[in-house]
MMTF fields as JSON, N, C-alpha, C and O atoms, coordinates in Angstrom:
{
  "mmtfVersion": "1.0.0",
  "mmtfProducer": "UNKNOWN",
  "numBonds": 467,
  "numAtoms": 468,
  "numGroups": 117,
  "numChains": 1,
  "numModels": 1,
  "chainsPerModel": [1],
  "groupsPerChain": [117],
  "chainIdList": ["A"],
  "bondAtomList": [4, 2, 8, 6, 12, 10, 16, 14, 20, 18, 24, 22, 28, 26, 32, 30, 36, 34, 40, 38, 44, 42, 48, 46, 52, 50, 56, 54, 60, 58, 64, 62, 68, 66, 72, 70, 76, 74, 80, 78, 84, 82, 88, 86, 92, 90, 96, 94, 100, 98, 104, 102, 108, 106, 112, 110, 116, 114, 120, 118, 124, 122, 128, 126, 132, 130, 136, 134, 140, 138, 144, 142, 148, 146, 152, 150, 156, 154, 160, 158, 164, 162, 168, 166, 172, 170, 176, 174, 180, 178, 184, 182, 188, 186, 192, 190, 196, 194, 200, 198, 204, 202, 208, 206, 212, 210, 216, 214, 220, 218, 224, 222, 228, 226, 232, 230, 236, 234, 240, 238, 244, 242, 248, 246, 252, 250, 256, 254, 260, 258, 264, 262, 268, 266, 272, 270, 276, 274, 280, 278, 284, 282, 288, 286, 292, 290, 296, 294, 300, 298, 304, 302, 308, 306, 312, 310, 316, 314, 320, 318, 324, 322, 328, 326, 332, 330, 336, 334, 340, 338, 344, 342, 348, 346, 352, 350, 356, 354, 360, 358, 364, 362, 368, 366, 372, 370, 376, 374, 380, 378, 384, 382, 388, 386, 392, 390, 396, 394, 400, 398, 404, 402, 408, 406, 412, 410, 416, 414, 420, 418, 424, 422, 428, 426, 432, 430, 436, 434, 440, 438, 444, 442, 448, 446, 452, 450, 456, 454, 460, 458, 464, 462],
  "bondOrderList": [1, 1, 1, 1, 1, 1, 1, 1, 1, 1, 1, 1, 1, 1, 1, 1, 1, 1, 1, 1, 1, 1, 1, 1, 1, 1, 1, 1, 1, 1, 1, 1, 1, 1, 1, 1, 1, 1, 1, 1, 1, 1, 1, 1, 1, 1, 1, 1, 1, 1, 1, 1, 1, 1, 1, 1, 1, 1, 1, 1, 1, 1, 1, 1, 1, 1, 1, 1, 1, 1, 1, 1, 1, 1, 1, 1, 1, 1, 1, 1, 1, 1, 1, 1, 1, 1, 1, 1, 1, 1, 1, 1, 1, 1, 1, 1, 1, 1, 1, 1, 1, 1, 1, 1, 1, 1, 1, 1, 1, 1, 1, 1, 1, 1, 1, 1],
  "groupList": [{"groupName": "MET", "atomNameList": ["N", "CA", "C", "O"], "elementList": ["N", "C", "C", "O"], "formalChargeList": [0, 0, 0, 0], "bondAtomList": [1, 0, 2, 1, 3, 2], "bondOrderList": [1, 1, 2], "singleLetterCode": "M", "chemCompType": "L-PEPTIDE LINKING"}, {"groupName": "THR", "atomNameList": ["N", "CA", "C", "O"], "elementList": ["N", "C", "C", "O"], "formalChargeList": [0, 0, 0, 0], "bondAtomList": [1, 0, 2, 1, 3, 2], "bondOrderList": [1, 1, 2], "singleLetterCode": "T", "chemCompType": "L-PEPTIDE LINKING"}, {"groupName": "ARG", "atomNameList": ["N", "CA", "C", "O"], "elementList": ["N", "C", "C", "O"], "formalChargeList": [0, 0, 0, 0], "bondAtomList": [1, 0, 2, 1, 3, 2], "bondOrderList": [1, 1, 2], "singleLetterCode": "R", "chemCompType": "L-PEPTIDE LINKING"}, {"groupName": "VAL", "atomNameList": ["N", "CA", "C", "O"], "elementList": ["N", "C", "C", "O"], "formalChargeList": [0, 0, 0, 0], "bondAtomList": [1, 0, 2, 1, 3, 2], "bondOrderList": [1, 1, 2], "singleLetterCode": "V", "chemCompType": "L-PEPTIDE LINKING"}, {"groupName": "GLU", "atomNameList": ["N", "CA", "C", "O"], "elementList": ["N", "C", "C", "O"], "formalChargeList": [0, 0, 0, 0], "bondAtomList": [1, 0, 2, 1, 3, 2], "bondOrderList": [1, 1, 2], "singleLetterCode": "E", "chemCompType": "L-PEPTIDE LINKING"}, {"groupName": "ALA", "atomNameList": ["N", "CA", "C", "O"], "elementList": ["N", "C", "C", "O"], "formalChargeList": [0, 0, 0, 0], "bondAtomList": [1, 0, 2, 1, 3, 2], "bondOrderList": [1, 1, 2], "singleLetterCode": "A", "chemCompType": "L-PEPTIDE LINKING"}, {"groupName": "SER", "atomNameList": ["N", "CA", "C", "O"], "elementList": ["N", "C", "C", "O"], "formalChargeList": [0, 0, 0, 0], "bondAtomList": [1, 0, 2, 1, 3, 2], "bondOrderList": [1, 1, 2], "singleLetterCode": "S", "chemCompType": "L-PEPTIDE LINKING"}, {"groupName": "ASP", "atomNameList": ["N", "CA", "C", "O"], "elementList": ["N", "C", "C", "O"], "formalChargeList": [0, 0, 0, 0], "bondAtomList": [1, 0, 2, 1, 3, 2], "bondOrderList": [1, 1, 2], "singleLetterCode": "D", "chemCompType": "L-PEPTIDE LINKING"}, {"groupName": "GLY", "atomNameList": ["N", "CA", "C", "O"], "elementList": ["N", "C", "C", "O"], "formalChargeList": [0, 0, 0, 0], "bondAtomList": [1, 0, 2, 1, 3, 2], "bondOrderList": [1, 1, 2], "singleLetterCode": "G", "chemCompType": "PEPTIDE LINKING"}, {"groupName": "LEU", "atomNameList": ["N", "CA", "C", "O"], "elementList": ["N", "C", "C", "O"], "formalChargeList": [0, 0, 0, 0], "bondAtomList": [1, 0, 2, 1, 3, 2], "bondOrderList": [1, 1, 2], "singleLetterCode": "L", "chemCompType": "L-PEPTIDE LINKING"}, {"groupName": "LYS", "atomNameList": ["N", "CA", "C", "O"], "elementList": ["N", "C", "C", "O"], "formalChargeList": [0, 0, 0, 0], "bondAtomList": [1, 0, 2, 1, 3, 2], "bondOrderList": [1, 1, 2], "singleLetterCode": "K", "chemCompType": "L-PEPTIDE LINKING"}, {"groupName": "TRP", "atomNameList": ["N", "CA", "C", "O"], "elementList": ["N", "C", "C", "O"], "formalChargeList": [0, 0, 0, 0], "bondAtomList": [1, 0, 2, 1, 3, 2], "bondOrderList": [1, 1, 2], "singleLetterCode": "W", "chemCompType": "L-PEPTIDE LINKING"}, {"groupName": "PHE", "atomNameList": ["N", "CA", "C", "O"], "elementList": ["N", "C", "C", "O"], "formalChargeList": [0, 0, 0, 0], "bondAtomList": [1, 0, 2, 1, 3, 2], "bondOrderList": [1, 1, 2], "singleLetterCode": "F", "chemCompType": "L-PEPTIDE LINKING"}, {"groupName": "PRO", "atomNameList": ["N", "CA", "C", "O"], "elementList": ["N", "C", "C", "O"], "formalChargeList": [0, 0, 0, 0], "bondAtomList": [1, 0, 2, 1, 3, 2], "bondOrderList": [1, 1, 2], "singleLetterCode": "P", "chemCompType": "L-PEPTIDE LINKING"}, {"groupName": "HIS", "atomNameList": ["N", "CA", "C", "O"], "elementList": ["N", "C", "C", "O"], "formalChargeList": [0, 0, 0, 0], "bondAtomList": [1, 0, 2, 1, 3, 2], "bondOrderList": [1, 1, 2], "singleLetterCode": "H", "chemCompType": "L-PEPTIDE LINKING"}, {"groupName": "ILE", "atomNameList": ["N", "CA", "C", "O"], "elementList": ["N", "C", "C", "O"], "formalChargeList": [0, 0, 0, 0], "bondAtomList": [1, 0, 2, 1, 3, 2], "bondOrderList": [1, 1, 2], "singleLetterCode": "I", "chemCompType": "L-PEPTIDE LINKING"}, {"groupName": "TYR", "atomNameList": ["N", "CA", "C", "O"], "elementList": ["N", "C", "C", "O"], "formalChargeList": [0, 0, 0, 0], "bondAtomList": [1, 0, 2, 1, 3, 2], "bondOrderList": [1, 1, 2], "singleLetterCode": "Y", "chemCompType": "L-PEPTIDE LINKING"}, {"groupName": "ASN", "atomNameList": ["N", "CA", "C", "O"], "elementList": ["N", "C", "C", "O"], "formalChargeList": [0, 0, 0, 0], "bondAtomList": [1, 0, 2, 1, 3, 2], "bondOrderList": [1, 1, 2], "singleLetterCode": "N", "chemCompType": "L-PEPTIDE LINKING"}],
  "groupTypeList": [0, 1, 2, 3, 4, 5, 6, 7, 8, 6, 9, 10, 3, 4, 3, 9, 8, 11, 7, 10, 9, 11, 5, 12, 10, 6, 2, 9, 4, 12, 13, 9, 4, 14, 9, 3, 2, 3, 2, 13, 11, 7, 10, 4, 0, 7, 8, 10, 11, 2, 8, 9, 2, 5, 13, 8, 1, 6, 11, 13, 8, 9, 15, 3, 5, 8, 1, 16, 14, 3, 17, 8, 4, 14, 3, 12, 16, 7, 3, 14, 7, 12, 5, 17, 5, 3, 3, 3, 4, 9, 2, 7, 4, 11, 16, 5, 2, 9, 15, 3, 4, 3, 1, 4, 13, 10, 5, 3, 9, 8, 9, 3, 13, 1, 0, 6, 5],
  "groupIdList": [1, 2, 3, 4, 5, 6, 7, 8, 9, 10, 11, 12, 13, 14, 15, 16, 17, 18, 19, 20, 21, 22, 23, 24, 25, 26, 27, 28, 29, 30, 31, 32, 33, 34, 35, 36, 37, 38, 39, 40, 41, 42, 43, 44, 45, 46, 47, 48, 49, 50, 51, 52, 53, 54, 55, 56, 57, 58, 59, 60, 61, 62, 63, 64, 65, 66, 67, 68, 69, 70, 71, 72, 73, 74, 75, 76, 77, 78, 79, 80, 81, 82, 83, 84, 85, 86, 87, 88, 89, 90, 91, 92, 93, 94, 95, 96, 97, 98, 99, 100, 101, 102, 103, 104, 105, 106, 107, 108, 109, 110, 111, 112, 113, 114, 115, 116, 117],
  "secStructList": [7, 3, 3, 3, 3, 3, 3, 6, 6, 3, 3, 3, 3, 3, 3, 7, 6, 6, 2, 2, 2, 2, 6, 6, 7, 1, 3, 3, 3, 3, 3, 4, 4, 4, 3, 3, 3, 3, 3, 3, 7, 7, 4, 4, 4, 6, 6, 7, 7, 7, 7, 3, 3, 3, 3, 3, 3, 3, 3, 6, 6, 6, 3, 3, 3, 3, 3, 3, 3, 3, 6, 6, 3, 3, 3, 3, 3, 3, 3, 1, 7, 6, 6, 1, 3, 3, 3, 3, 3, 3, 1, 1, 1, 1, 7, 1, 3, 3, 3, 3, 3, 7, 1, 7, 2, 2, 2, 2, 2, 6, 1, 1, 6, 6, 6, 5, 7],
  "xCoordList": [-9.214, -8.963, -7.739, -7.783, -7.084, -6.03, -6.275, -6.957, -5.548, -5.395, -4.074, -3.525, -3.501, -1.887, -1.404, -1.666, -0.681, -0.215, 1.318, 1.831, 1.729, 3.285, 2.88, 2.23, 3.457, 3.652, 4.501, 4.762, 5.011, 6.148, 7.247, 7.653, 7.696, 8.928, 8.427, 9.266, 7.157, 6.888, 5.753, 5.009, 5.755, 4.403, 3.569, 3.94, 2.574, 1.387, 0.457, -0.086, 0.33, -0.785, -1.969, -1.64, -3.212, -4.094, -4.939, -5.394, -5.28, -5.947, -7.618, -7.991, -8.547, -9.638, -10.839, -10.727, -12.046, -13.165, -12.699, -11.539, -13.644, -13.333, -11.867, -11.319, -11.393, -10.086, -8.961, -7.799, -9.38, -8.253, -8.083, -7.062, -9.632, -9.748, -9.069, -8.166, -9.298, -8.828, -7.332, -6.586, -6.867, -5.08, -4.287, -3.081, -5.344, -4.464, -3.536, -2.49, -4.057, -3.157, -4.033, -4.916, -4.026, -4.672, -3.895, -4.343, -2.534, -2.079, -0.235, 0.426, 0.209, 1.912, 2.403, 1.835, 3.699, 4.195, 5.707, 6.268, 6.202, 7.465, 8.294, 7.863, 9.427, 10.227, 10.396, 10.734, 10.136, 10.151, 11.684, 11.856, 12.704, 14.218, 14.155, 15.2, 13.281, 13.257, 12.393, 12.03, 12.025, 11.06, 12.349, 13.237, 11.908, 12.916, 11.934, 12.453, 10.804, 10.015, 8.546, 8.219, 7.634, 6.194, 5.789, 6.067, 5.187, 4.932, 3.432, 2.907, 2.589, 1.671, 1.746, 2.697, 0.697, 0.692, 1.04, 0.76, 1.886, 2.003, 1.248, 1.408, 0.293, -0.563, 0.027, -0.709, 1.298, 1.973, 2.057, 2.111, 2.057, 1.961, 0.5, 0.425, -0.338, -1.517, -1.372, -0.485, -2.339, -2.101, -0.97, -1.002, 0.136, 1.316, 1.351, 0.534, 2.192, 1.99, 2.418, 3.596, 1.647, 1.827, 2.639, 3.078, 2.816, 3.516, 2.402, 1.187, 3.231, 2.625, 1.832, 2.44, 0.686, -0.039, 0.097, -0.276, 0.468, 0.852, 1.129, 2.203, 0.05, -1.346, -2.044, -1.736, -2.772, -3.627, -4.904, -5.259, -5.625, -6.782, -6.599, -5.745, -7.353, -7.202, -8.692, -8.996, -9.38, -10.488, -10.521, -11.076, -10.068, -9.73, -11.056, -12.18, -10.677, -11.569, -12.258, -13.266, -11.782, -12.637, -11.384, -11.359, -10.591, -9.407, -8.126, -8.063, -7.203, -5.712, -5.273, -4.989, -5.215, -4.955, -3.855, -3.791, -3.067, -2.417, -0.786, -0.484, -0.013, 1.271, 1.457, 0.903, 2.464, 2.62, 4.043, 4.663, 4.789, 6.148, 6.325, 5.528, 7.355, 8.007, 9.327, 9.894, 9.952, 11.27, 12.174, 13.232, 11.837, 12.611, 12.282, 12.887, 11.331, 10.868, 9.463, 8.728, 9.097, 7.531, 7.016, 7.771, 5.551, 4.903, 3.628, 3.091, 3.177, 1.69, 0.852, 1.24, -0.305, -1.327, -2.537, -2.66, -3.392, -4.704, -5.052, -4.93, -5.423, -6.035, -7.567, -7.756, -8.459, -9.949, -9.665, -9.609, -9.482, -9.447, -7.96, -7.596, -7.174, -5.72, -5.528, -4.37, -6.558, -6.715, -6.331, -5.608, -6.73, -6.256, -5.188, -5.161, -4.351, -3.404, -1.807, -1.464, -1.268, 0.137, 1.003, 0.697, 2.189, 3.159, 4.357, 5.044, 4.598, 5.454, 6.321, 6.061, 7.826, 9.114, 9.927, 10.154, 10.463, 11.135, 12.536, 12.743, 13.357, 14.527, 14.772, 14.222, 15.601, 15.689, 14.435, 14.47, 13.385, 12.15, 11.87, 12.578, 11.092, 10.717, 9.771, 9.613, 9.209, 8.465, 9.196, 9.597, 9.312, 10.1, 9.288, 9.733, 7.956, 6.885, 5.474, 5.182, 4.826, 3.409, 2.526, 2.958, 1.725, 0.829, -0.438, -0.993, -0.973, -2.229, -3.356, -3.055, -4.646, -5.595, -5.784, -6.105, -5.691, -6.257, -7.18, -7.264, -7.957, -9.067, -8.45, -9.016, -7.413, -6.607, -5.193, -4.4, -4.669, -3.415, -2.476, -1.394, -3.108, -1.965, -1.689, -0.578, -2.706, -2.379, -1.468, -0.875, -1.215, -0.47, 1.07, 2.114, 0.958, 2.375, 2.982, 4.183, 1.976, 2.732, 2.764, 2.55, 2.964, 3.32, 4.694, 5.043, 5.678, 6.891, 7.502, 7.992, 7.478, 7.538, 8.963, 9.131, 10.048, 11.236, 11.579, 12.66, 10.607, 10.88, 9.83, 9.868, 8.83, 7.742, 8.118, 8.948, 7.359, 7.923, 6.998, 7.154],
  "yCoordList": [0.971, -0.338, -1.502, -1.697, -1.941, -2.858, -4.086, -4.114, -5.41, -6.598, -6.775, -6.573, -7.198, -7.297, -8.709, -9.026, -9.351, -10.593, -11.123, -10.69, -11.797, -12.275, -13.719, -14.355, -14.108, -15.324, -15.367, -14.379, -16.701, -16.942, -15.957, -15.558, -15.606, -14.731, -13.245, -12.61, -12.747, -11.566, -10.776, -11.466, -9.593, -8.964, -8.374, -7.681, -8.72, -8.88, -7.619, -7.777, -6.5, -5.448, -5.37, -4.979, -5.634, -5.559, -4.5, -4.566, -3.525, -2.405, -2.732, -3.047, -2.655, -3.452, -2.012, -0.805, -2.877, -1.776, -0.601, -0.462, 0.402, 1.567, 2.235, 3.044, 1.809, 2.448, 2.088, 2.483, 1.389, 0.993, 1.973, 2.204, 2.78, 3.911, 4.867, 5.411, 5.28, 6.59, 6.383, 7.31, 5.128, 5.107, 4.895, 4.937, 4.674, 4.551, 3.281, 3.186, 2.252, 1.137, 0.11, 0.453, -1.352, -2.422, -3.28, -3.64, -3.491, -4.273, -3.889, -3.36, -4.275, -3.981, -4.957, -5.441, -5.226, -6.803, -6.224, -5.367, -6.811, -6.678, -7.658, -8.137, -7.952, -9.041, -8.666, -7.527, -9.743, -9.632, -8.874, -7.99, -9.494, -8.775, -7.362, -6.786, -6.615, -5.416, -4.674, -3.513, -5.472, -4.519, -4.154, -4.817, -2.935, -2.309, -2.665, -3.345, -2.344, -2.454, -2.116, -1.378, -2.797, -2.625, -2.076, -2.722, -1.003, -0.011, 0.162, -0.024, 0.465, 1.268, 2.781, 3.467, 3.264, 4.821, 5.237, 4.653, 6.662, 7.33, 8.61, 9.414, 8.754, 9.83, 11.229, 12.189, 11.393, 12.474, 13.161, 14.37, 12.186, 12.471, 13.232, 13.836, 12.989, 13.585, 15.005, 15.642, 15.682, 16.943, 17.452, 18.553, 16.517, 16.878, 16.969, 16.319, 17.687, 17.669, 16.376, 16.032, 15.705, 14.533, 14.477, 13.43, 15.628, 15.733, 15.982, 16.14, 15.963, 16.345, 14.953, 13.889, 15.07, 13.818, 13.597, 14.547, 12.732, 12.402, 10.921, 10.393, 10.243, 10.523, 10.086, 9.053, 10.701, 10.283, 11.083, 11.936, 10.872, 11.246, 11.769, 11.201, 12.895, 13.297, 14.332, 15.361, 13.667, 14.481, 14.681, 13.785, 15.624, 15.775, 15.325, 15.786, 14.263, 13.614, 12.398, 11.785, 12.216, 10.995, 9.918, 8.69, 10.644, 9.555, 10.131, 11.263, 9.463, 9.521, 8.404, 7.303, 8.682, 7.339, 7.771, 8.968, 6.931, 7.181, 7.383, 7.253, 7.68, 7.907, 9.483, 10.348, 9.68, 11.083, 11.24, 10.194, 12.306, 12.779, 13.647, 14.571, 13.457, 14.148, 14.125, 13.047, 15.147, 15.425, 14.409, 14.067, 13.927, 13.227, 11.667, 10.831, 11.46, 10.008, 9.973, 10.96, 8.576, 8.13, 7.562, 6.997, 7.654, 7.193, 6.73, 7.401, 5.721, 5.017, 5.101, 4.541, 5.73, 5.908, 4.945, 4.626, 4.52, 4.008, 4.201, 3.102, 5.026, 5.336, 6.118, 7.098, 5.681, 6.203, 6.76, 7.949, 5.527, 5.953, 5.626, 4.452, 6.491, 6.379, 5.829, 5.72, 5.384, 4.609, 3.108, 2.381, 2.733, 1.426, 1.25, 0.196, 2.141, 2.347, 1.554, 1.438, 1.235, 0.488, 1.186, 1.518, 1.415, 1.94, 0.996, 0.71, 0.595, -0.368, 0.363, 0.936, 0.243, 0.879, 0.039, -1.131, 0.579, -0.529, 0.169, 1.369, -0.586, -0.136, -0.882, -1.954, -0.27, -0.735, -0.727, -1.331, -0.022, -0.056, 1.475, 2.431, 1.58, 2.905, 3.482, 4.698, 2.973, 3.435, 3.114, 1.993, 4.196, 4.312, 3.592, 2.715, 4.06, 3.745, 3.473, 3.93, 2.656, 2.283, 2.88, 2.487, 3.506, 3.806, 3.416, 3.986, 2.413, 1.643, 1.136, 0.543, 1.428, 1.009, -0.237, -0.499, -1.263, -2.63, -2.902, -2.137, -4.079, -4.125, -4.72, -4.514, -5.367, -5.728, -5.123, -5.818, -4.109, -3.686, -4.688, -5.02, -5.162, -6.064, -7.15, -7.655, -7.762, -9.192, -8.657, -9.568, -7.501, -7.135, -6.933, -7.472, -6.156, -6.098, -7.336, -7.432, -8.458, -9.595, -10.381, -11.575, -10.073, -10.765, -11.128, -12.212, -10.029, -9.845, -9.614, -8.512, -10.9, -10.308, -9.874, -9.355, -10.14, -9.624, -8.361, -7.814, -7.84, -6.332, -5.556, -4.329, -6.18, -5.16, -4.242, -4.554, -3.122, -2.078, -2.26, -1.635],
  "zCoordList": [-9.903, -8.941, -9.707, -10.921, -9.151, -9.716, -8.976, -7.952, -9.657, -8.983, -9.233, -10.316, -8.107, -8.375, -7.522, -6.362, -8.452, -7.861, -8.416, -9.448, -7.827, -8.395, -8.402, -7.572, -9.619, -10.03, -11.151, -11.836, -11.381, -12.429, -12.693, -13.784, -11.357, -11.355, -12.034, -12.672, -11.897, -12.358, -11.204, -10.507, -11.146, -10.539, -11.645, -12.592, -11.381, -12.505, -11.862, -10.768, -12.534, -12.181, -13.142, -14.262, -12.991, -13.947, -13.608, -12.466, -14.295, -14.407, -14.617, -15.747, -13.575, -13.879, -14.382, -14.169, -15.175, -15.389, -15.856, -16.244, -15.849, -16.64, -16.327, -17.075, -15.234, -14.844, -16.084, -15.988, -17.119, -18.127, -19.094, -19.741, -19.168, -20.056, -19.396, -20.031, -18.093, -17.423, -17.477, -17.793, -17.162, -16.778, -18.323, -18.565, -19.174, -20.678, -20.604, -21.247, -19.702, -19.55, -19.186, -18.4, -19.639, -19.157, -17.964, -16.875, -18.56, -17.694, -17.57, -18.463, -16.394, -16.44, -15.551, -14.572, -16.076, -15.835, -15.53, -16.213, -14.466, -14.051, -13.264, -12.215, -13.735, -12.919, -11.631, -11.31, -10.704, -9.22, -8.843, -8.003, -9.715, -9.091, -9.448, -9.147, -9.988, -10.352, -9.286, -9.479, -7.984, -7.144, -5.806, -5.271, -5.697, -4.533, -3.275, -2.39, -3.132, -2.08, -2.439, -3.368, -1.521, -1.616, -0.331, 0.68, -0.237, 1.018, 1.086, -0.011, 2.062, 2.128, 1.833, 2.207, 1.145, 0.653, 2.04, 3.087, 1.816, 3.011, 2.883, 1.964, 4.02, 4.118, 4.142, 3.915, 4.402, 4.258, 2.841, 2.615, 1.996, 0.661, -0.107, -1.177, 0.693, 0.373, 0.089, 0.657, -0.925, -1.152, -2.003, -2.553, -2.096, -2.764, -4.31, -4.963, -4.863, -6.313, -7.128, -7.03, -7.846, -8.64, -9.863, -10.339, -10.339, -11.516, -12.747, -12.633, -13.973, -15.163, -15.715, -15.834, -15.97, -16.132, -17.864, -18.552, -18.355, -19.738, -20.022, -19.732, -20.635, -20.542, -19.32, -18.726, -19.034, -17.556, -17.241, -18.054, -16.114, -15.806, -14.419, -13.738, -13.819, -12.637, -12.391, -12.994, -11.365, -10.947, -9.556, -8.92, -8.928, -7.585, -6.796, -6.992, -5.798, -4.673, -5.739, -5.389, -6.677, -7.543, -8.199, -8.12, -8.721, -9.373, -9.77, -10.25, -9.604, -10.115, -10.976, -10.504, -12.242, -13.111, -14.243, -14.525, -14.842, -15.944, -15.273, -14.087, -16.236, -15.979, -15.827, -16.506, -14.665, -14.231, -14.43, -14.239, -14.779, -14.807, -13.734, -13.573, -12.904, -11.563, -11.504, -11.325, -11.625, -11.17, -11.953, -11.425, -13.134, -14.084, -14.108, -14.778, -13.346, -12.806, -13.403, -13.443, -13.934, -14.389, -13.245, -12.453, -13.008, -12.001, -12.622, -13.503, -12.237, -12.623, -11.522, -10.497, -11.509, -10.721, -11.194, -12.377, -10.217, -10.521, -9.203, -8.662, -8.397, -7.259, -7.22, -7.94, -6.466, -6.117, -4.599, -4.286, -3.644, -2.446, -1.959, -2.026, -1.524, -1.076, 0.076, 0.477, 0.824, 2.227, 1.613, 2.295, 0.559, 0.213, -0.821, -1.456, -1.035, -1.959, -1.431, -0.254, -2.242, -2.19, -3.086, -4.231, -2.474, -3.581, -3.802, -2.822, -4.764, -5.398, -6.219, -7.277, -5.357, -5.784, -6.83, -6.522, -8.226, -8.703, -9.251, -9.077, -9.842, -10.362, -11.727, -11.98, -12.555, -13.852, -14.869, -15.941, -14.449, -15.141, -15.91, -15.593, -16.648, -17.015, -15.991, -16.096, -15.174, -14.14, -12.817, -12.505, -12.105, -10.826, -9.82, -9.08, -9.844, -8.701, -9.655, -10.76, -8.87, -9.35, -7.695, -6.612, -7.754, -6.848, -7.287, -8.227, -6.628, -7.027, -5.972, -4.936, -6.344, -5.25, -5.447, -6.606, -4.622, -4.275, -3.186, -2.225, -3.308, -2.416, -1.033, 0.04, -1.122, 0.204, 0.27, -0.365, 0.809, 0.849, 1.384, 0.901, 2.56, 3.32, 2.8, 2.962, 2.021, 1.03, -0.085, -0.663, -0.512, -1.72, -0.854, -1.221, 0.2, 0.855, 1.332, 1.585, 1.473, 1.754, 0.509, 0.716, -0.7, -1.858, -1.988, -2.456, -1.485, -1.823, -0.326, -0.075, 0.933, 2.137, 2.636, 3.74, 1.682, 2.286, 1.692, 1.912, 0.879, 0.425, 1.018, 0.923, 1.664, 1.967, 3.316, 4.17, 3.293, 4.559, 5.658, 6.707]
}
């Protein structure tokens, strides 16, 4: 699970609890101008190949966390329940996307209203 907030011109993603260990990260931060869009998790993506884990953790039905490499892009995951996941699309960053679980997806979608889908 993560906590996502926008303040001081940055999007801040804090990885919570034991997920820091599983994701190999505790915090990510990006300038708001590097956000392309924030959208809910697309259920059509369920079951699709997530890419090569490096470093990361994956236990089917339990957790997907860490950095995954797919089609030349880097994607950061921290998700236990995809029903509460949001996708943050970025440009000009090492990560192309963040797919993270949050307690209130609608609130995160509203952080950047002009870029939410």
